[in-house]
KOLVEX-998042 format. One line per field, with one value per residue (C-alpha): residue number from 0; residue in one letter; x, y, z. Coordinates in steps of 0.02 Angstrom, whole numbers, plus 32768, in hexadecimal, padded with zeros to 4 digits. Layout:
k: c(NUM;...)
r: c(a;...)
u: c(X;...)
v: c(Y;...)
w: c(Z;...)
//
This chain:
k: c(0;1;2;3;4;5;6;7;8;9;10;11;12;13;14;15;16;17;18;19;20;21;22;23;24;25;26;27;28;29;30;31;32;33;34;35;36;37;38;39;40;41;42;43;44;45;46;47;48;49;50;51;52;53;54;55;56;57;58;59;60;61;62;63;64;65;66;67;68;69;70;71;72;73;74;75;76;77;78;79;80;81;82;83;84;85)
r: c(x;x;x;x;x;x;x;x;x;x;x;x;x;x;x;x;x;x;x;x;x;x;x;x;x;x;x;x;x;x;x;x;x;x;x;x;x;x;x;x;x;x;x;x;x;x;x;x;x;x;x;x;x;x;x;x;x;x;x;x;x;x;x;x;x;x;x;x;x;x;x;x;x;x;x;x;x;x;x;x;x;x;x;x;x;x)
u: c(9AC5;9ACA;9B4E;9B31;9BBD;9BA9;9C50;9CA8;9D24;9D80;9DB6;9E4B;9E17;9D6B;9DBA;9E23;9D83;9D35;9DCF;9DD4;9D1C;9D33;9DCE;9D7C;9CE7;9D54;9DD5;9D50;9CE8;9C4E;9BBC;9B8B;9B56;9BB2;9B4E;9BBE;9B7D;9BF5;9BB8;9C06;9BFB;9C68;9C7C;9C50;9BAC;9BA3;9B03;9AE7;9A3B;99FD;9A42;9AC8;9B6A;9BCF;9B63;9BC0;9B52;9BC3;9B81;9C2E;9CD3;9D51;9DC3;9DD3;9E41;9DD2;9D39;9CBD;9D02;9CE2;9D87;9DB0;9DBA;9D07;9CCD;9D1F;9CD7;9C27;9C2D;9C73;9BE8;9B64;9BB1;9BBA;9B06;9AC2)
v: c(B89E;B883;B813;B7DC;B79F;B756;B737;B731;B7BF;B755;B6D4;B708;B691;B6E0;B78D;B757;B71E;B7C9;B823;B7B5;B7D8;B895;B895;B824;B89A;B936;B8F2;B8BE;B95C;B8F9;B968;B910;B940;B8D2;B8BB;B878;B82B;B7FC;B765;B6D0;B64F;B5B6;B5E5;B67F;B685;B6E2;B70D;B765;B7B5;B73F;B69E;B646;B621;B5E3;B553;B4B4;B41C;B3A5;B372;B35E;B3B5;B356;B345;B389;B41C;B452;B4B9;B4C7;B568;B598;B5B9;B660;B607;B5C8;B677;B6C2;B63B;B653;B711;B70A;B694;B708;B7A3;B755;B71A;B7CB)
w: c(811C;81D7;8224;82D6;8345;83F2;8447;84EE;8507;8588;8505;8498;840C;8404;8402;836C;8316;8338;82F5;825A;8236;8248;81D9;8155;8145;8142;80C6;8049;805A;808A;80B9;8158;8206;8284;8323;83AD;844D;84D8;8537;858E;8502;84DF;8427;83C0;8361;82BC;8261;81BC;81AB;8233;81E6;824C;81EE;8282;82B9;82DD;82C4;8324;83CD;8417;83F4;838A;8420;84D0;849C;840D;842F;83A3;8359;82A6;824E;8200;8158;816F;81A0;8105;8094;80D8;80CB;801A;7FE8;8031;7FE2;7F35;7F41;7F5E)
//
């Protein structure tokens, strides 16, 4: 399995997402290659075998303070679903 992550290293919230993803994969012993790309992006993008799991279909954020970040719970749920379907 290949997990792609595009994130901005200047944003602490995106760094927390990166750290969560690394820890999640390591703690569960998932055989995955994590390919990280640092890029100036407003929110992290996560793909699993080329399929995006972090896509936000809203056109506008819920409020001014909230960027369209995928939550760590949503990341965990999506990865668990993919793992159990293999």
